[in-house]
C-alpha positions in Angstrom: 167.0 3.8 -59.1 164.4 0.7 -58.2 163.7 -2.2 -60.4 160.1 -1.6 -60.4 160.8 2.1 -61.5 162.8 0.6 -64.4 159.9 -2.0 -65.3 157.3 0.9 -65.2 159.6 3.1 -67.6 160.6 0.5 -69.9 156.8 0.5 -71.0 156.2 3.9 -71.2 155.8 4.9 -75.2 154.1 8.4 -76.4 150.8 8.8 -77.9 152.2 11.3 -81.4 148.6 12.1 -81.5 147.5 13.8 -77.9 149.5 16.5 -76.2 153.1 15.3 -75.0 152.6 17.4 -71.6 149.4 15.7 -70.4 150.6 12.5 -71.3 154.5 13.4 -69.2 151.9 14.5 -66.1 149.7 11.1 -66.4 153.6 9.5 -66.2 154.4 11.0 -63.1 150.9 11.2 -61.7 151.0 7.1 -62.1 154.9 6.3 -60.3 153.6 9.0 -57.2 151.0 7.1 -56.3 152.9 3.6 -57.0 155.1 5.4 -54.7 157.4 5.5 -56.9 158.6 9.2 -56.9 158.2 11.9 -54.2 154.6 12.4 -53.3 154.4 15.6 -52.2 151.6 18.0 -52.4 153.7 20.4 -55.7 154.9 17.6 -57.2 152.2 16.2 -58.1 150.4 18.8 -59.0 152.6 20.7 -60.5 154.8 17.6 -63.3 157.4 18.2 -64.5 157.6 21.8 -63.7 158.1 21.0 -59.7 158.1 25.8 -59.5 155.7 28.0 -59.5 154.9 29.2 -62.2 154.7 26.3 -64.2 155.2 26.5 -67.8 155.1 30.7 -68.2 156.9 30.9 -65.4 160.3 29.6 -67.1 159.5 32.0 -70.0 159.8 35.0 -68.4 163.1 33.6 -66.4 164.5 32.9 -70.2 163.4 35.8 -71.7 164.6 38.0 -68.3 167.7 36.5 -69.2 167.7 36.6 -72.8 168.8 32.6 -73.1 169.7 31.8 -77.6 170.7 28.9 -78.8 174.7 29.7 -78.2 174.0 29.3 -74.9 175.3 26.1 -72.9 172.7 26.5 -69.5 173.7 24.5 -65.8 170.1 23.4 -64.7 170.3 23.1 -60.5 167.8 20.9 -58.7 166.4 19.9 -62.3 164.3 17.0 -60.5 162.3 15.8 -63.9 164.0 18.3 -66.0 160.6 19.9 -67.4 162.6 23.3 -68.0 165.2 21.9 -69.0 163.5 20.3 -71.8 161.6 23.5 -72.2 164.6 25.6 -72.6 166.1 23.4 -75.0 163.1 23.5 -77.2 162.0 27.0 -77.1 165.0 28.7 -77.8 167.4 25.5 -78.8 170.4 25.8 -76.6 172.2 22.8 -74.9 171.4 21.9 -71.5 173.0 19.6 -68.3 170.2 19.3 -65.9 172.2 18.4 -62.2 170.0 16.6 -59.4 170.6 14.9 -56.6 168.2 12.2 -56.5 168.8 8.9 -59.0 165.6 8.3 -59.7 164.5 12.5 -60.3 167.4 11.6 -63.5 165.9 8.0 -64.7 162.9 9.6 -64.7 164.5 13.0 -66.6 166.6 11.0 -69.2 163.6 8.3 -70.2 161.4 11.3 -70.9 163.6 13.1 -73.1 164.4 10.9 -74.6 160.8 9.8 -75.4 160.4 13.4 -76.9 164.1 13.6 -78.5 165.5 16.1 -77.1 168.5 13.9 -75.6 170.8 15.3 -78.0 170.5 19.1 -76.5 169.7 18.2 -73.0 171.3 15.8 -70.6 171.5 15.1 -66.7 173.5 14.1 -64.5 172.9 12.4 -60.7 175.1 14.8 -58.4 174.9 17.4 -55.7 175.1 21.8 -56.6 177.8 22.2 -53.9 179.8 20.3 -56.1 178.8 19.6 -60.0 182.3 17.3 -61.6 182.7 19.5 -64.0 185.3 21.4 -65.5 185.4 25.8 -64.4 183.9 28.4 -66.9 181.9 25.1 -68.7 177.9 27.1 -69.2 177.3 30.8 -70.1 174.1 30.3 -67.9 173.6 29.3 -64.6 169.9 28.6 -63.5 167.5 27.2 -60.7 164.1 27.6 -60.3 162.3 28.2 -56.7 165.2 25.5 -54.9 168.6 27.8 -53.6 169.2 27.4 -50.2 168.5 30.6 -48.1 172.2 30.6 -47.5 172.8 30.8 -51.2 175.3 27.7 -50.9 175.0 27.3 -54.5 176.5 30.3 -55.6 180.1 29.7 -55.2 179.1 27.0 -57.6 177.3 28.4 -59.9 180.1 31.1 -60.5 183.2 28.7 -60.5 181.1 27.6 -63.6 180.4 29.9 -65.4 182.7 31.6 -67.9 183.2 35.4 -67.7 180.3 36.9 -69.4 177.9 34.9 -68.0 174.7 34.8 -66.7 172.5 34.0 -63.9 169.0 33.4 -63.2 167.4 32.4 -59.9 164.1 32.5 -57.7 163.5 31.2 -54.6 161.7 32.2 -50.6 162.6 35.3 -49.6 162.3 37.4 -46.3 158.9 40.2 -46.9 158.0 42.6 -44.2 156.3 40.4 -41.5 159.1 37.5 -41.8 159.5 35.8 -38.8 161.8 32.9 -39.8 165.5 33.9 -39.0 166.6 31.3 -42.3 165.2 33.6 -44.7 166.8 36.1 -46.1 165.1 39.3 -47.7 166.1 40.3 -50.8 167.8 43.2 -50.4 170.6 40.7 -48.7 170.6 38.6 -51.9 171.6 40.9 -53.6 174.1 42.1 -52.3 175.6 39.1 -51.3 176.0 38.9 -55.5 177.1 42.1 -55.9 180.0 41.3 -53.6 181.1 37.9 -56.0 181.5 41.0 -59.2 178.5 39.8 -60.6 176.2 43.0 -62.1 173.0 42.8 -60.8 170.5 43.3 -64.1 167.7 42.3 -62.0 166.4 41.5 -58.7 162.1 41.9 -58.4 159.6 40.3 -56.0 158.1 38.8 -57.8 155.3 37.2 -54.9 152.2 38.9 -56.3 152.9 37.6 -59.0 153.2 33.6 -58.4 150.7 33.8 -55.8 148.6 34.5 -58.8 149.7 32.4 -61.7 151.1 29.7 -59.3 149.0 29.2 -56.0 146.1 30.3 -56.2 145.5 28.1 -59.4 147.3 25.0 -57.9 144.9 25.6 -55.5 142.1 25.6 -57.7 143.7 22.6 -59.4 143.2 21.1 -56.5 139.5 21.9 -55.7 138.2 20.9 -59.2 139.9 17.9 -59.1 139.7 16.1 -55.9 138.2 13.2 -56.8 140.8 12.6 -59.2 143.4 13.3 -56.9 141.7 11.2 -53.8 141.2 8.8 -55.8 145.0 8.7 -57.1 146.6 9.8 -53.6 144.0 9.2 -51.4 141.4 11.4 -49.3 143.8 12.0 -46.4 146.3 13.0 -48.8 144.2 15.7 -50.2 143.0 17.0 -47.1 147.1 17.9 -46.3 147.0 19.6 -49.4 144.2 21.5 -48.9 145.7 22.8 -46.0 149.7 22.9 -47.4 148.5 24.9 -49.7 145.5 27.2 -47.8 148.8 28.0 -45.4 151.1 28.9 -48.3 148.7 31.3 -49.3 148.3 33.1 -46.0 151.8 33.7 -45.4 151.8 35.4 -48.7 148.8 37.3 -48.5 149.7 38.7 -45.2 154.0 39.4 -46.0 155.7 37.0 -44.0 157.2 34.8 -46.7 157.2 35.4 -51.1 159.1 35.0 -53.9 161.7 36.3 -55.5 163.7 36.4 -58.8 167.3 37.6 -59.4 169.3 37.6 -62.8 172.8 39.0 -62.5 175.4 38.6 -65.3 178.9 38.1 -64.1 181.5 40.5 -64.5 
């Protein structure tokens, strides 16, 4: 982590009378504009919930899992910890977030401290393929919009899950008109998980839902706030962001790609 990022975070304070998520979004935007955190289209527009559908998408997946306060959750590719904090706050569970970015983990830890959840949410800067924790450490393994197309993280998820534990993840999938040989169809993903000895509770194509509640609201947010993002990131960034989102929306509508969600139980 750079000393400049550390200095900026040392100055972060929450106004107890203002909305927490709004304040976090402003903090992240400020360091993205300063070049201290990745500033891709989605990372800037989606903030701490760096996945389609934001808070509601996290809430839906938690409901599909039947998450409770007794669970210990592993969140792979946790970014700056938005979903991890939400799960702990809304369900009372323990969460360990893992990300390979030292900066993301430092930011996640600072934000978690500011909201007073450090007793329930902790973070590790590690590869998702090699988490240095004992076998069967968790009752839930979780990842949103981050699973690689070859599902290489599943082996590590399986090692870290207790018998009877649940895994849940979302990721980009092959659809009918897809021309990308690297992407897997949802049925292929399901078969691979079942071959590992898991009972699949749900394998859903959520592309239409993520278009309606993810891509389209994201584009609307950019259009409604062009002056803000132009001042923050520059007009060239705004143009490229618009093109990027419109390209993804076209791919979703033409069924070239989409998103799937899988929930399964370790037998």
